[in-house]
PDB file with one MODEL, atoms N, CA, C and O in Angstrom:
MODEL        1
ATOM      1  N   UNK A   1       0.846  -1.182   0.000  1.00  0.00           N
ATOM      2  CA  UNK A   1       0.000   0.000   0.000  1.00  0.00           C
ATOM      3  C   UNK A   1       0.891   1.245   0.000  1.00  0.00           C
ATOM      4  O   UNK A   1       1.965   1.247   0.600  1.00  0.00           O
ATOM      5  N   UNK A   2       0.455   2.253  -0.648  1.00  0.00           N
ATOM      6  CA  UNK A   2       1.212   3.495  -0.766  1.00  0.00           C
ATOM      7  C   UNK A   2       0.469   4.592  -0.011  1.00  0.00           C
ATOM      8  O   UNK A   2      -0.749   4.725  -0.128  1.00  0.00           O
ATOM      9  N   UNK A   3       1.220   5.380   0.768  1.00  0.00           N
ATOM     10  CA  UNK A   3       0.582   6.473   1.498  1.00  0.00           C
ATOM     11  C   UNK A   3       0.917   7.818   0.850  1.00  0.00           C
ATOM     12  O   UNK A   3       1.738   7.892  -0.064  1.00  0.00           O
ATOM     13  N   UNK A   4       0.276   8.865   1.331  1.00  0.00           N
ATOM     14  CA  UNK A   4       0.419  10.185   0.695  1.00  0.00           C
ATOM     15  C   UNK A   4       1.831  10.743   0.806  1.00  0.00           C
ATOM     16  O   UNK A   4       2.268  11.491  -0.069  1.00  0.00           O
ATOM     17  N   UNK A   5       2.551  10.392   1.870  1.00  0.00           N
ATOM     18  CA  UNK A   5       3.921  10.877   2.010  1.00  0.00           C
ATOM     19  C   UNK A   5       4.835  10.259   0.952  1.00  0.00           C
ATOM     20  O   UNK A   5       5.735  10.923   0.439  1.00  0.00           O
ATOM     21  N   UNK A   6       4.602   9.002   0.634  1.00  0.00           N
ATOM     22  CA  UNK A   6       5.399   8.356  -0.403  1.00  0.00           C
ATOM     23  C   UNK A   6       5.134   9.006  -1.764  1.00  0.00           C
ATOM     24  O   UNK A   6       6.071   9.276  -2.516  1.00  0.00           O
ATOM     25  N   UNK A   7       3.884   9.251  -2.073  1.00  0.00           N
ATOM     26  CA  UNK A   7       3.514   9.863  -3.354  1.00  0.00           C
ATOM     27  C   UNK A   7       4.048  11.294  -3.437  1.00  0.00           C
ATOM     28  O   UNK A   7       4.639  11.683  -4.444  1.00  0.00           O
ATOM     29  N   UNK A   8       3.841  12.062  -2.390  1.00  0.00           N
ATOM     30  CA  UNK A   8       4.326  13.448  -2.375  1.00  0.00           C
ATOM     31  C   UNK A   8       5.848  13.496  -2.476  1.00  0.00           C
ATOM     32  O   UNK A   8       6.407  14.363  -3.149  1.00  0.00           O
ATOM     33  N   UNK A   9       6.504  12.567  -1.809  1.00  0.00           N
ATOM     34  CA  UNK A   9       7.956  12.521  -1.850  1.00  0.00           C
ATOM     35  C   UNK A   9       8.490  12.257  -3.247  1.00  0.00           C
ATOM     36  O   UNK A   9       9.436  12.907  -3.692  1.00  0.00           O
ATOM     37  N   UNK A  10       7.885  11.310  -3.931  1.00  0.00           N
ATOM     38  CA  UNK A  10       8.305  11.006  -5.306  1.00  0.00           C
ATOM     39  C   UNK A  10       8.015  12.194  -6.214  1.00  0.00           C
ATOM     40  O   UNK A  10       8.824  12.524  -7.082  1.00  0.00           O
ATOM     41  N   UNK A  11       6.868  12.838  -6.023  1.00  0.00           N
ATOM     42  CA  UNK A  11       6.520  14.003  -6.839  1.00  0.00           C
ATOM     43  C   UNK A  11       7.539  15.123  -6.641  1.00  0.00           C
ATOM     44  O   UNK A  11       7.943  15.772  -7.606  1.00  0.00           O
ATOM     45  N   UNK A  12       7.955  15.352  -5.392  1.00  0.00           N
ATOM     46  CA  UNK A  12       8.957  16.386  -5.116  1.00  0.00           C
ATOM     47  C   UNK A  12      10.301  16.033  -5.752  1.00  0.00           C
ATOM     48  O   UNK A  12      11.009  16.904  -6.256  1.00  0.00           O
ATOM     49  N   UNK A  13      10.638  14.750  -5.720  1.00  0.00           N
ATOM     50  CA  UNK A  13      11.897  14.321  -6.330  1.00  0.00           C
ATOM     51  C   UNK A  13      11.888  14.608  -7.829  1.00  0.00           C
ATOM     52  O   UNK A  13      12.870  15.103  -8.381  1.00  0.00           O
ATOM     53  N   UNK A  14      10.778  14.295  -8.475  1.00  0.00           N
ATOM     54  CA  UNK A  14      10.661  14.529  -9.918  1.00  0.00           C
ATOM     55  C   UNK A  14      10.715  16.026 -10.217  1.00  0.00           C
ATOM     56  O   UNK A  14      11.436  16.462 -11.114  1.00  0.00           O
ATOM     57  N   UNK A  15       9.954  16.799  -9.463  1.00  0.00           N
ATOM     58  CA  UNK A  15       9.940  18.252  -9.661  1.00  0.00           C
ATOM     59  C   UNK A  15      11.339  18.836  -9.438  1.00  0.00           C
ATOM     60  O   UNK A  15      11.776  19.709 -10.187  1.00  0.00           O
ATOM     61  N   UNK A  16      12.025  18.361  -8.422  1.00  0.00           N
ATOM     62  CA  UNK A  16      13.375  18.825  -8.143  1.00  0.00           C
ATOM     63  C   UNK A  16      14.341  18.455  -9.259  1.00  0.00           C
ATOM     64  O   UNK A  16      15.205  19.252  -9.626  1.00  0.00           O
ATOM     65  N   UNK A  17      14.199  17.254  -9.797  1.00  0.00           N
ATOM     66  CA  UNK A  17      15.058  16.823 -10.900  1.00  0.00           C
ATOM     67  C   UNK A  17      14.861  17.690 -12.128  1.00  0.00           C
ATOM     68  O   UNK A  17      15.818  18.029 -12.824  1.00  0.00           O
ATOM     69  N   UNK A  18      13.601  18.047 -12.390  1.00  0.00           N
ATOM     70  CA  UNK A  18      13.305  18.906 -13.543  1.00  0.00           C
ATOM     71  C   UNK A  18      13.924  20.284 -13.337  1.00  0.00           C
ATOM     72  O   UNK A  18      14.549  20.830 -14.246  1.00  0.00           O
ATOM     73  N   UNK A  19      13.750  20.845 -12.144  1.00  0.00           N
ATOM     74  CA  UNK A  19      14.328  22.158 -11.843  1.00  0.00           C
ATOM     75  C   UNK A  19      15.848  22.120 -11.973  1.00  0.00           C
ATOM     76  O   UNK A  19      16.462  23.032 -12.526  1.00  0.00           O
ATOM     77  N   UNK A  20      16.434  21.061 -11.460  1.00  0.00           N
ATOM     78  CA  UNK A  20      17.886  20.924 -11.524  1.00  0.00           C
ATOM     79  C   UNK A  20      18.353  20.869 -12.981  1.00  0.00           C
ATOM     80  O   UNK A  20      19.330  21.523 -13.344  1.00  0.00           O
ATOM     81  N   UNK A  21      17.664  20.100 -13.808  1.00  0.00           N
ATOM     82  CA  UNK A  21      18.024  19.979 -15.223  1.00  0.00           C
ATOM     83  C   UNK A  21      17.860  21.308 -15.956  1.00  0.00           C
ATOM     84  O   UNK A  21      18.704  21.683 -16.769  1.00  0.00           O
ATOM     85  N   UNK A  22      16.772  22.018 -15.664  1.00  0.00           N
ATOM     86  CA  UNK A  22      16.553  23.326 -16.288  1.00  0.00           C
ATOM     87  C   UNK A  22      17.654  24.293 -15.866  1.00  0.00           C
ATOM     88  O   UNK A  22      18.169  25.052 -16.686  1.00  0.00           O
ATOM     89  N   UNK A  23      18.005  24.261 -14.602  1.00  0.00           N
ATOM     90  CA  UNK A  23      19.073  25.122 -14.101  1.00  0.00           C
ATOM     91  C   UNK A  23      20.400  24.832 -14.781  1.00  0.00           C
ATOM     92  O   UNK A  23      21.135  25.750 -15.144  1.00  0.00           O
ATOM     93  N   UNK A  24      20.706  23.539 -14.952  1.00  0.00           N
ATOM     94  CA  UNK A  24      21.942  23.166 -15.641  1.00  0.00           C
ATOM     95  C   UNK A  24      21.911  23.612 -17.095  1.00  0.00           C
ATOM     96  O   UNK A  24      22.895  24.146 -17.608  1.00  0.00           O
ATOM     97  N   UNK A  25      20.782  23.391 -17.756  1.00  0.00           N
ATOM     98  CA  UNK A  25      20.656  23.718 -19.177  1.00  0.00           C
ATOM     99  C   UNK A  25      20.759  25.214 -19.435  1.00  0.00           C
ATOM    100  O   UNK A  25      21.309  25.637 -20.452  1.00  0.00           O
ATOM    101  N   UNK A  26      20.234  26.005 -18.525  1.00  0.00           N
ATOM    102  CA  UNK A  26      20.233  27.457 -18.716  1.00  0.00           C
ATOM    103  C   UNK A  26      21.420  28.145 -18.046  1.00  0.00           C
ATOM    104  O   UNK A  26      21.626  29.347 -18.215  1.00  0.00           O
ATOM    105  N   UNK A  27      22.199  27.377 -17.285  1.00  0.00           N
ATOM    106  CA  UNK A  27      23.329  27.957 -16.572  1.00  0.00           C
ATOM    107  C   UNK A  27      22.919  28.755 -15.345  1.00  0.00           C
ATOM    108  O   UNK A  27      23.699  29.549 -14.817  1.00  0.00           O
ATOM    109  N   UNK A  28      21.669  28.533 -14.889  1.00  0.00           N
ATOM    110  CA  UNK A  28      21.151  29.239 -13.723  1.00  0.00           C
ATOM    111  C   UNK A  28      21.448  28.402 -12.476  1.00  0.00           C
ATOM    112  O   UNK A  28      20.737  27.442 -12.179  1.00  0.00           O
ATOM    113  N   UNK A  29      22.488  28.770 -11.764  1.00  0.00           N
ATOM    114  CA  UNK A  29      22.908  27.990 -10.594  1.00  0.00           C
ATOM    115  C   UNK A  29      21.893  28.030  -9.468  1.00  0.00           C
ATOM    116  O   UNK A  29      21.770  27.073  -8.704  1.00  0.00           O
ATOM    117  N   UNK A  30      21.172  29.120  -9.361  1.00  0.00           N
ATOM    118  CA  UNK A  30      20.157  29.245  -8.310  1.00  0.00           C
ATOM    119  C   UNK A  30      19.033  28.227  -8.520  1.00  0.00           C
ATOM    120  O   UNK A  30      18.621  27.550  -7.578  1.00  0.00           O
ATOM    121  N   UNK A  31      18.547  28.123  -9.738  1.00  0.00           N
ATOM    122  CA  UNK A  31      17.488  27.156 -10.048  1.00  0.00           C
ATOM    123  C   UNK A  31      17.999  25.739  -9.866  1.00  0.00           C
ATOM    124  O   UNK A  31      17.288  24.875  -9.353  1.00  0.00           O
ATOM    125  N   UNK A  32      19.225  25.504 -10.286  1.00  0.00           N
ATOM    126  CA  UNK A  32      19.825  24.181 -10.125  1.00  0.00           C
ATOM    127  C   UNK A  32      19.912  23.804  -8.641  1.00  0.00           C
ATOM    128  O   UNK A  32      19.588  22.680  -8.258  1.00  0.00           O
ATOM    129  N   UNK A  33      20.349  24.747  -7.820  1.00  0.00           N
ATOM    130  CA  UNK A  33      20.466  24.498  -6.377  1.00  0.00           C
ATOM    131  C   UNK A  33      19.101  24.250  -5.746  1.00  0.00           C
ATOM    132  O   UNK A  33      18.945  23.351  -4.919  1.00  0.00           O
ATOM    133  N   UNK A  34      18.107  25.059  -6.145  1.00  0.00           N
ATOM    134  CA  UNK A  34      16.747  24.848  -5.608  1.00  0.00           C
ATOM    135  C   UNK A  34      16.224  23.469  -5.992  1.00  0.00           C
ATOM    136  O   UNK A  34      15.543  22.813  -5.203  1.00  0.00           O
ATOM    137  N   UNK A  35      16.543  23.037  -7.199  1.00  0.00           N
ATOM    138  CA  UNK A  35      16.132  21.706  -7.638  1.00  0.00           C
ATOM    139  C   UNK A  35      16.756  20.611  -6.798  1.00  0.00           C
ATOM    140  O   UNK A  35      16.089  19.644  -6.431  1.00  0.00           O
ATOM    141  N   UNK A  36      18.041  20.763  -6.492  1.00  0.00           N
ATOM    142  CA  UNK A  36      18.726  19.769  -5.659  1.00  0.00           C
ATOM    143  C   UNK A  36      18.115  19.712  -4.263  1.00  0.00           C
ATOM    144  O   UNK A  36      17.938  18.634  -3.697  1.00  0.00           O
ATOM    145  N   UNK A  37      17.795  20.882  -3.716  1.00  0.00           N
ATOM    146  CA  UNK A  37      17.185  20.933  -2.379  1.00  0.00           C
ATOM    147  C   UNK A  37      15.813  20.274  -2.398  1.00  0.00           C
ATOM    148  O   UNK A  37      15.477  19.500  -1.501  1.00  0.00           O
ATOM    149  N   UNK A  38      15.021  20.581  -3.423  1.00  0.00           N
ATOM    150  CA  UNK A  38      13.677  19.999  -3.508  1.00  0.00           C
ATOM    151  C   UNK A  38      13.747  18.477  -3.699  1.00  0.00           C
ATOM    152  O   UNK A  38      12.935  17.737  -3.144  1.00  0.00           O
ATOM    153  N   UNK A  39      14.718  18.026  -4.481  1.00  0.00           N
ATOM    154  CA  UNK A  39      14.891  16.593  -4.692  1.00  0.00           C
ATOM    155  C   UNK A  39      15.256  15.909  -3.376  1.00  0.00           C
ATOM    156  O   UNK A  39      14.739  14.834  -3.073  1.00  0.00           O
ATOM    157  N   UNK A  40      16.138  16.522  -2.599  1.00  0.00           N
ATOM    158  CA  UNK A  40      16.535  15.964  -1.300  1.00  0.00           C
ATOM    159  C   UNK A  40      15.345  15.935  -0.340  1.00  0.00           C
ATOM    160  O   UNK A  40      15.162  14.964   0.393  1.00  0.00           O
ATOM    161  N   UNK A  41      14.540  16.994  -0.343  1.00  0.00           N
ATOM    162  CA  UNK A  41      13.349  17.037   0.518  1.00  0.00           C
ATOM    163  C   UNK A  41      12.374  15.928   0.125  1.00  0.00           C
ATOM    164  O   UNK A  41      11.735  15.324   0.987  1.00  0.00           O
ATOM    165  N   UNK A  42      12.265  15.669  -1.150  1.00  0.00           N
ATOM    166  CA  UNK A  42      11.395  14.587  -1.614  1.00  0.00           C
ATOM    167  C   UNK A  42      11.877  13.232  -1.147  1.00  0.00           C
ATOM    168  O   UNK A  42      11.074  12.376  -0.775  1.00  0.00           O
ATOM    169  N   UNK A  43      13.190  13.029  -1.163  1.00  0.00           N
ATOM    170  CA  UNK A  43      13.743  11.760  -0.691  1.00  0.00           C
ATOM    171  C   UNK A  43      13.446  11.558   0.792  1.00  0.00           C
ATOM    172  O   UNK A  43      13.099  10.461   1.228  1.00  0.00           O
ATOM    173  N   UNK A  44      13.590  12.638   1.558  1.00  0.00           N
ATOM    174  CA  UNK A  44      13.313  12.564   3.000  1.00  0.00           C
ATOM    175  C   UNK A  44      11.843  12.226   3.235  1.00  0.00           C
ATOM    176  O   UNK A  44      11.520  11.374   4.063  1.00  0.00           O
ATOM    177  N   UNK A  45      10.952  12.902   2.499  1.00  0.00           N
ATOM    178  CA  UNK A  45       9.521  12.664   2.687  1.00  0.00           C
ATOM    179  C   UNK A  45       9.144  11.240   2.285  1.00  0.00           C
ATOM    180  O   UNK A  45       8.328  10.606   2.954  1.00  0.00           O
ATOM    181  N   UNK A  46       9.725  10.735   1.209  1.00  0.00           N
ATOM    182  CA  UNK A  46       9.427   9.364   0.778  1.00  0.00           C
ATOM    183  C   UNK A  46       9.938   8.365   1.808  1.00  0.00           C
ATOM    184  O   UNK A  46       9.261   7.384   2.114  1.00  0.00           O
ATOM    185  N   UNK A  47      11.119   8.609   2.340  1.00  0.00           N
ATOM    186  CA  UNK A  47      11.673   7.727   3.364  1.00  0.00           C
ATOM    187  C   UNK A  47      10.780   7.711   4.600  1.00  0.00           C
ATOM    188  O   UNK A  47      10.547   6.660   5.198  1.00  0.00           O
ATOM    189  N   UNK A  48      10.286   8.885   4.975  1.00  0.00           N
ATOM    190  CA  UNK A  48       9.344   8.972   6.095  1.00  0.00           C
ATOM    191  C   UNK A  48       8.083   8.151   5.788  1.00  0.00           C
ATOM    192  O   UNK A  48       7.601   7.408   6.643  1.00  0.00           O
ATOM    193  N   UNK A  49       7.563   8.288   4.586  1.00  0.00           N
ATOM    194  CA  UNK A  49       6.373   7.526   4.185  1.00  0.00           C
ATOM    195  C   UNK A  49       6.632   6.027   4.191  1.00  0.00           C
ATOM    196  O   UNK A  49       5.778   5.243   4.603  1.00  0.00           O
ATOM    197  N   UNK A  50       7.831   5.627   3.725  1.00  0.00           N
ATOM    198  CA  UNK A  50       8.196   4.204   3.739  1.00  0.00           C
ATOM    199  C   UNK A  50       8.229   3.669   5.167  1.00  0.00           C
ATOM    200  O   UNK A  50       7.727   2.580   5.443  1.00  0.00           O
ATOM    201  N   UNK A  51       8.824   4.447   6.069  1.00  0.00           N
ATOM    202  CA  UNK A  51       8.907   4.027   7.469  1.00  0.00           C
ATOM    203  C   UNK A  51       7.515   3.919   8.092  1.00  0.00           C
ATOM    204  O   UNK A  51       7.218   2.979   8.829  1.00  0.00           O
ATOM    205  N   UNK A  52       6.673   4.900   7.779  1.00  0.00           N
ATOM    206  CA  UNK A  52       5.300   4.887   8.285  1.00  0.00           C
ATOM    207  C   UNK A  52       4.569   3.631   7.820  1.00  0.00           C
ATOM    208  O   UNK A  52       3.831   3.009   8.584  1.00  0.00           O
ATOM    209  N   UNK A  53       4.784   3.271   6.570  1.00  0.00           N
ATOM    210  CA  UNK A  53       4.128   2.099   5.989  1.00  0.00           C
ATOM    211  C   UNK A  53       4.631   0.805   6.641  1.00  0.00           C
ATOM    212  O   UNK A  53       3.847  -0.107   6.904  1.00  0.00           O
ATOM    213  N   UNK A  54       5.936   0.732   6.897  1.00  0.00           N
ATOM    214  CA  UNK A  54       6.496  -0.455   7.537  1.00  0.00           C
ATOM    215  C   UNK A  54       5.934  -0.630   8.943  1.00  0.00           C
ATOM    216  O   UNK A  54       5.616  -1.746   9.354  1.00  0.00           O
ATOM    217  N   UNK A  55       5.812   0.471   9.677  1.00  0.00           N
ATOM    218  CA  UNK A  55       5.251   0.410  11.030  1.00  0.00           C
ATOM    219  C   UNK A  55       3.796  -0.035  10.962  1.00  0.00           C
ATOM    220  O   UNK A  55       3.356  -0.865  11.757  1.00  0.00           O
ATOM    221  N   UNK A  56       3.063   0.510  10.023  1.00  0.00           N
ATOM    222  CA  UNK A  56       1.651   0.159   9.863  1.00  0.00           C
ATOM    223  C   UNK A  56       1.494  -1.322   9.531  1.00  0.00           C
ATOM    224  O   UNK A  56       0.601  -1.989  10.053  1.00  0.00           O
ATOM    225  N   UNK A  57       2.367  -1.835   8.659  1.00  0.00           N
ATOM    226  CA  UNK A  57       2.303  -3.249   8.278  1.00  0.00           C
ATOM    227  C   UNK A  57       2.687  -4.164   9.440  1.00  0.00           C
ATOM    228  O   UNK A  57       2.184  -5.283   9.547  1.00  0.00           O
ATOM    229  N   UNK A  58       3.582  -3.685  10.310  1.00  0.00           N
ATOM    230  CA  UNK A  58       4.023  -4.500  11.426  1.00  0.00           C
ATOM    231  C   UNK A  58       2.937  -4.638  12.504  1.00  0.00           C
ATOM    232  O   UNK A  58       2.933  -5.599  13.273  1.00  0.00           O
ATOM    233  N   UNK A  59       2.022  -3.669  12.545  1.00  0.00           N
ATOM    234  CA  UNK A  59       0.984  -3.726  13.580  1.00  0.00           C
ATOM    235  C   UNK A  59      -0.187  -4.530  13.182  1.00  0.00           C
ATOM    236  O   UNK A  59      -1.136  -4.663  13.956  1.00  0.00           O
TER     237      UNK A  59
ENDMDL
END
């Protein structure tokens, strides 16, 4: 089963990857950096969702 944190986390990772790629393509370091930060935040949120799901399955 997938929870909202897992979905939101993956969505943030994708959005961050797109921002990072656009930043690289345009030479805009600020956009690239924001993309990396958003991608990292997405990974954290997905990991939190994964942990939540494991706890739920264990109970």
